[in-house]
N, C-alpha and C positions, 0 to 999 in steps of 0.2 A: 234152304235158300234165304229165308228170313234171317236166320242166325248169321249167315255169311255176310249179308248186306249190313247188318248191325255192326258186325266186327269191322267191316271195311269202313263204315262211316266213322266209328269211334277211332280207328287208326288214322284216318285222314284228318280228323279234328285234332288229335293229339300231336301229329307231325306238324300241322300248321302252327299251333301254339308254341311248341318247342322251338320251331324255326324263328318265329317272331321274337321269342325270349333271347335266343342266341344272337340274332341280328342286333337287338337293342344292347345286349351286353358287349358285343364286339365294337359297336359304334361308340359306346362309352369309353372303352379301353383306348380306341383310336384317338378320341378327342383328348383324353388325358395325356397320352403319349405325345401328341402334337403340341399341346400346351407346355409339356415338360421340356421338349427339345427347343421350342421357341424361347423358353425362359432362360436357357443357359447359353445357347450357341452365340448369340450376338454379343453378350457381355464378355464372354471368354475371348472371342476374336478381337474385340475392341481393346481389352486390357493387354493381350499378348502383343498386338502390333504397336500399341502405345509404349509399352515397356521397351520393345526393340528400338523404336525411334528415339526414346529418351536415352537409351544406351549409346546409340550411334551419334547423337548430338554431343554427348559427353566425350566421345572418342574424337569428334571433329575439333572440339575445344582443346583437348589434350594434344592432338597433332599440330594444331596451329601454334600453340604455345611452344612445343618442342622445336618447330621450325624457327620461330623467332629467337629461341634461346640457343640456337646453334646446331641442331641436329641435321641429318642428311636431307637436303632440300628436295632433290628429285624423288627419292623413294617416298618420303612423307607426303609430298604433294600428290603423287599418284594415288597413295592410300587415301588421302583426303578426298580426291575426286571420286574414287571408288565408293567411299562411305556416303558421299552426297548422293550418288546414284542409288545406293541401297535405301537411303531415307526416302527418296522419291517413290521407289517401288513399294515401300511399307505404307506410305500415305495412300497410294492407289488401292492397296488391299483394304486399308482402313476405311476409305471412301465407299468401296463396294459393300462393306458390312453395315453401313448406316441404314437406319430404317425410318427416320423422321427428319423434318426440316431443322429441328434444333440440333440433332446429331450432326447433320451435314454442315451447319453453321459453325459448330465447335471445331469440327475437323478442318474446315476451310481456314478458320482463324489460326489454328495451330500450324497449319501448313504455311500460311503467310508469315507467321512469326518465325518459324523454323527456317524458311527460305531466306528471310531477312538476315538471320544470324549466320547461316551457312554461306550465303552470298557475300556477306561482309568478310568472312574468313578467306574465301577464295580470292576476293579482290585484293586483300592485303598480301596474299601470297604473290600475286602478280606485281604489287608495288615493291616488295622487298626482294624480288628475283635477283636483281643485280647488286643488292646491298651486301657489303661484307658482313661476315658473321659477327665480328667485333662491334659493329654499329647497329645490330638488330635490336639490342636491348631497349633503346629509346623508342623504337617502333612498337615494341611489346607493351611499353607503358601506355601508348596511345591506344593500342588494341584493347587493353583491359578497360580503359575508360569508356570506349565506344561499344565494345562487344559484350561486356558484362550485362548491361541493361537488356540487350537483345536476347541473351541467353536466358536471363531470368524471366523475361516475358514469354519465351517459348516454353520454359518449364512450367510457368503458371498455366499456359494453355493445355499442357499435358495433364496437369492436375485437374483442370476443369473437365476434361474428357473422362478421366477416371471417376471423378465424383458423379458425373452424369450417368456413367455406366452403372455405378452402384445404385443410383436412384432408379434407373430403369430395371435393375435387378429386383429391387424392392417392389416396384410396381408390377413386375412380372410375377413375383410371389403372390401378390394380392389377386392378380388375374388368374393364376393357377388355382388358388383356393376357390375363387368364384366358379371356375370351370368344373372343379370337383363337385361343388354344391349343385350346380345346374345338372351335371351328368347324373348324380345320385337321385335328384328330383325326377328327371325324365325316366330313369330306370324304375323308380318306385311307382310312378304313375302308370308306366307301361305294364309293370307287374300286376298292378291292381286291375287294369283293364283286361289283361289276359286272363287273370284269375276269375274275373266276373263273367267273361264270355265262356270260359271253360265250365264254370258252374252252371250257366244257363243251358249249355249243351248237355251236360250230365243230367240236368233235371228233365229235359225233353226225352233223353234216352231212358231214364227211369220209368217214364210213363209207359213206354213200349215193352221194356223188359226189366221189371222190378227185381226179380230174383237174380238174373244174370248181372244186372247193373252193379249191385252191391259188391259182388266178387271182383268184377272187372275194374270197378272204380278203385278198390284197394290195390289191385295189381298195377294199374296204370299210374297211380300216385307214387307207388314205390319205384317204378321204373323212371318216372319223371324226376323224382328226387335224386336218384343215382346219376342220371344223365346230367342234371343241372349241377350237381356237386362236382362231377368229373369235369364238366366244361369250365366251371369256376377255377378248379385246381390247375387245369391246363393254361387258362388265361393268366392266372396269377403267376405261375411258374415262368411263362414266356415274358411277362412284364418284368419280373425280377431279374431274369437273365439280361434283358436289354438295359435295365437300369445299372446293373453291375458293370456291363461293358462301358456305358457312358461314364460312370464314376471312375473306372480304371483309366480311361483315356484322360479324363480331367486331372486325375492324380499324377499321371506321367507328365502332363503339360506343366502343372504347378511345380513338380519336383525339378524339371529342367529349368523353369524360370527362376526358382529359388537358387539353384546352383549357379546360374549365370549371374544372379544378383550378388551372391557371395564373392564370385570371382571379380565382378566389376568393382565391388567395394575394396578388394585387395589392390587392384590396379589403380583405383583412385587414390588410395593411401600412398602407394609407391610414387604416383605422379606428384603428390604434394610433398613427398620427402626427397624428390630428385635433386633439388638445389642443394640441400644439406648434405646428401650423400656425395654429390660431386665435389663439394668442398672438403669432405672427409677423405676422399680418395686423392684429391689434388695435393694435399699436404705430404703424404708418403711419396708421391711421384716426384715432387720437388726435392724431397730429401734424397731419393734415389739418384736423381740427376747430380746433385751436389756431391754425394759420396762417390759417385762414379768418376767425376772430374778429379776429386782428391786422390782416389786410388791410382788413376793414371799418372798424376804428378808424383806420387810417392814411388811408383814403380820406376819412373824415369830417373828418380834420384837414388834408386836402389834401397829405399826404406820399405822392405818387404813386410815387417810386422805391422807398420801403420797401414799399409795397403790392405793386408788381410783383415785388420779391424774394420776398415771401411767396407770391405766386401761382406763381413758379417752383419754390419748395419744395414746394408742393402738387402740382405736375405730377410732380416726382420721386417723391413718395410714392405717387401713383396708378400710376406706371410700376412701382414696386416691387411693389405689390399685384397688378397685372396679370401680372407675371413669375411670382409665386408661384402664382397661380391657373392660369396657362397650363401650368406644369410638372405640377401635379396633374392637370389635364384630360388631357394627353397620356399621363401614366403610367397613369391609370385606364381609358383607352380599350381596349375589347376588339377586337383585330384578329387576322387569321390570320397565322401565321408566314410571313415572306417574307424570304429571304436577300438582302441587298444590302450595298454598301460603306458601313460605318458609321464616321464620324470618331471616333477615340478620345477626343480632348479634349472634344468636345461631349457624348458619352455620360457621361464622368466628371463633367463640370461639372453636367449635369442631375441625376445621382444625388446629388451633393454638395448641390445646392440642396434636394432633397427631404428629406435628413436634417439640414439645417442647424438646424431648430428643436430637435431632440434634442441636437445637438452643443452648441448654445448653452446649453441647460438644464444639461448636464453640465459645461460649461466645459472641453470636451476639445479637443485639438489634432488636426486632420485635415490631414496633411502629404502633398500630392500631389507627388512628385518630378518635376522637369522631364523632358520627353521630346519627341520630334519631333512637332510639332503637326499635321503632315499625315498622320500614321500612321493607317491604316484597317484594319478587319477585316471578314470576311464574317460577317454576323449579321443578326438582326431587331432593329432599333433599340430598340423599346419593351421587348421581352422581355429584351434584353441589359441595359438599364437596370434592369429589375426584379431581375435577378440581382445587379447592383452594389448596389442599395438594400438587398436582403436581407443581403448580406455586410457592408455598412457598418453597418447597424443591429445585426447580431449583434456586431460589434466594439465598437460604442458600449455595448451591454449588458454586454460582457465587461469593459470598463474603468471601468464606472460606480462600482465600489466601490474603485478603485485611487487612490493618491495621484498617480501618473504616468499621466494619461489621454491617451495618444498613439496615433494610428492612422496608419500609413504606407501609401501607395499607390505602387507602383513598376511602371512599364511598360517592358518590354524587348523589343526586336526581335531574334528569332533566326530568320532566314530559313529556311523560308517561313512561320514562325509568330510570333505575338505573345504574350508572357507578361504577365499582369496579376497582381501579387502584392499581397495585402492583409495587413499585419501589425498586431497590436495588442499592448499591454502588459498584457493580462489574465493570468489564472492558467493559461491553456492548456486543452487538452482531455484528459480522462481517457483513458489508453491503452486501456482496455477498451471505450470508446465509439467510438474512431476507426474500427474496421472496420465499424460499423453507422451511422455518422454521417449518411449520405445515404439511409437507409431512412425510410419514412413512420412518423410518430408517435414518432420518436427525438429527444429534446431534452435539453439539459443545463441548461435554465432551470428556476427554481423552479416548483412546481405553480401552474397558473393563468396563467402568463406566456407560454406558448407551446404550440402543438399538435404541434410536431415535423414540420411540413410544408414550412417555408420552404426548408431545405437540400435536401429531396427534390425539390421543384419546381425549384429552381435547377439541380440536377444533371441533371434531365430536360431542361430548356431547353438547357443547354450541350451535352449529348449530341446532342440533335436538330439543333443547329447544326453538328455535326461536330467539336466541340471536346472538351476534358477539364476537369473540375473536381476538384481534389484538396485535401486538408487534412492538416496535420501541426503539431507543436509546434516552433517555431523554437528555434534554439540559444540565442538571447538571452532566451528566455522568451516566453510568450504564444502565441496561435494564428496560423497562417499559412495562408491560402487562396490557391490558384493557379488562374487561368483560362488555358487555352491555346486560342487560336483561329487560324484560317488568315488570313494577311495578305492584304488586298485591294490589289493594285497598280494595274492599269489601269482598275478600275471595271467590269470585265466578268467574269462567271462562266465 
C-alpha cells in the first residue's frame, strides 16, 4: 500500500507540473500568434483599399476627360456614377479597418479630398450635358485648371495613408519583438518555478523512498523530456502551418495588386496617347473619304484605271488604320505573365508604333540602331512592350523642350544576356532623384503630368522576368535607361 501511495503521489505531481508547462507554452504561442495577426491584418487591409480608391479616382479622371473630349456621354456618365459609388464603399471598408484617431483623421481627410474631386467631376458632367461635343474642349480646359489641384490633393491624402500604414507596420514589428521577449521571459520564469517545485517534491519523496526514488526519478525525467519535446514539435508544426497559410494569402493578394497595377499603368499610358492616336487615325480616314469621292467621279466619267488606283489607295489607308488599332488592342489586353521567347525586332517595332503619334507631334528623331533581327529574349511579350513604351514616352517627354530631339535605341548581345539601351538628348536626371527613381510616386515631370508609377511598374515587370532595369546620366548628356534580359536561344526554357 505504501508503494502504491508513493506512486500515486509522484504521478499526481508529475501530471500537475507537465500540465502547467503545457499551459504556459500554449499561452505563449497564442500571444505570439495574436501579435502576428494584429501586425499584418490592418496594414494589408488599409493598403489594398487605398490602392483600389486610388485606381478608381484615376478612372473617374479618365472618364471625365473622355466625356469632355467627345466620348459617349450617357454610357461614360453611368460608369462615372458607378465608380463614385464604388469609391464610397471602399472608404467605408477603409474606415472600418482604422484602429486609432490618427488613422480615422487621415481616412476622413482623404475621403473629403476625394469627394471634392469626384463631386467636381459629377457637377461638370451636369453642366455640359446639353453642350455640343464640338464645344466641350473649352470646358475641358476649365476642368483641368480646377480639377487638377483637387486630384493632386486627393492623391497626397492617399500617400499619407500609405505612409502611415508603413509607420504602423514598423511599430507593429517592434511590438511583435517586444511580445516575443515578454513571452520568452514568462516561459523561462515559469520553467524555473516548475523545476524548483518539482525538485522540492523529489527531495521529499527521496526521504521516504531513497532507493526507489533514484530509479523513478530517472524514468520520470526521461518521460518528461519525451513529452515536452513532442509537445514542442506539435506546437512548432502547427505554428508553421498557420504562418504558411497567412503568407500564401498575403502573396496572392500582393500578386493580384501587382497585376492590377501593371494593367492600370498600361491603361494610363493609352489614355495619355489617345489624342495622338486619334490624330493618327483621322488622317487616313480623311484620305479614304477623299479617295472615295474621286473614285465615284472617275467611274461616272468612265475613267476606270484612275478609279481603281483610288480604290487601291483606300485599301492601303484601311490597312494602316487596322494596324494602329491592332497594336492598341494587343497593348491594352490584360493577360497573365508568361515567359516565352520574344523576338526583339517585333517588340521594338510594336512599341515604336504606339509612340509614333507623340513622336510626330514633337517632330523628334527615333533612331533604332541595326542589330541581329533573329535575336530573342525570355520575357512576356505584352509586358515587355509596356516597359519599352513607358521608357520611350519618358524619353519623348524629356526631349520635348530641346532643340535636338533625338532618341537612340541600341540592342547589344552579351552572351548569355541581351542589353537594350535607350538614350535621349534631354536634360538628364537629377542626381538626388536617381537612387529613388524606381520607387512609387517618384516623378521628375511637372505637377499634373505624371503619377510616378510608370518607372516603378516597369522595374517590377523586368525584375519579375528575371532581368534588370537601371538608369543613369550618359556622358554625352541626357538620360540612359538599360534593360538586361536573358537571351532565348533554342526557344525552350
